[in-house]
TORTORMI-460854 format. One record per residue (C-alpha): x, y, z. Coordinates in nm, 3 decimals, m for minus. Layout:
TORTORMI-460854
((X,Y,Z))
...
end
This chain:
TORTORMI-460854
((m5.218,20.010,m8.957))
((m5.107,19.669,m8.828))
((m5.192,19.486,m9.147))
((m5.430,19.252,m8.970))
((m5.795,19.237,m8.868))
((m5.883,19.373,m8.525))
((m6.184,19.413,m8.299))
((m6.212,19.729,m8.089))
((m6.351,19.718,m7.735))
((m6.439,20.013,m7.515))
((m6.251,20.273,m7.720))
((m6.469,20.570,m7.628))
((m6.320,20.757,m7.334))
((m6.540,20.757,m7.024))
((m6.392,20.866,m6.690))
((m6.656,20.664,m6.502))
((m6.507,20.337,m6.635))
((m6.851,20.175,m6.683))
((m6.719,19.840,m6.813))
((m6.434,19.764,m6.571))
((m6.122,19.924,m6.430))
((m5.875,20.065,m6.680))
((m5.573,19.867,m6.562))
((m5.497,19.593,m6.819))
((m5.230,19.442,m6.594))
((m5.504,19.297,m6.372))
((m5.660,18.974,m6.502))
((m6.011,19.068,m6.384))
((m6.005,19.368,m6.622))
((m5.929,19.145,m6.922))
((m6.226,18.906,m6.894))
((m6.429,19.075,m7.170))
((m6.128,19.074,m7.402))
((m6.061,18.707,m7.330))
((m6.420,18.621,m7.424))
((m6.397,18.811,m7.753))
((m6.067,18.639,m7.838))
((m6.209,18.292,m7.777))
((m6.549,18.358,m7.937))
((m6.390,18.496,m8.254))
((m6.099,18.253,m8.287))
((m5.841,18.529,m8.252))
((m5.472,18.451,m8.210))
((m5.436,18.688,m7.913))
((m5.578,19.002,m7.758))
((m5.407,19.318,m7.635))
((m5.543,19.570,m7.390))
((m5.407,19.912,m7.296))
((m5.501,20.172,m7.039))
((m5.618,20.520,m7.137))
((m5.276,20.679,m7.173))
((m5.100,20.372,m7.309))
((m4.842,20.323,m7.035))
((m4.972,19.978,m6.937))
((m5.061,19.681,m7.154))
((m5.199,19.338,m7.091))
((m5.263,19.041,m7.316))
((m5.459,18.720,m7.345))
((m5.362,18.421,m7.556))
((m5.578,18.232,m7.807))
((m5.739,18.039,m7.521))
((m5.835,18.355,m7.335))
((m5.566,18.297,m7.072))
((m5.415,18.610,m6.920))
((m5.052,18.676,m7.013))
((m4.873,18.873,m6.743))
((m4.697,19.192,m6.861))
((m4.365,19.061,m6.734))
((m4.389,18.777,m6.984))
((m4.462,19.021,m7.266))
((m4.162,19.236,m7.173))
((m3.935,18.932,m7.157))
((m4.050,18.807,m7.499))
((m4.010,19.146,m7.665))
((m3.665,19.204,m7.517))
((m3.522,18.871,m7.636))
end
């Protein structure tokens, strides 16, 4: 759909949240994604909560990008 390669993480719904909390706006919930991005040489990683109303991102170095920065970049 995006015209690029992607790696899925934790896409099966599980209300017990066995991997970590579902809030991608909290850096501690993006640690696994950051590792995958770095280990695979990805350009960035995006995370979303279960209903898609929150997103978070990490850059190519696995550094957390705060949602406010994403919103600012998209709106410019």
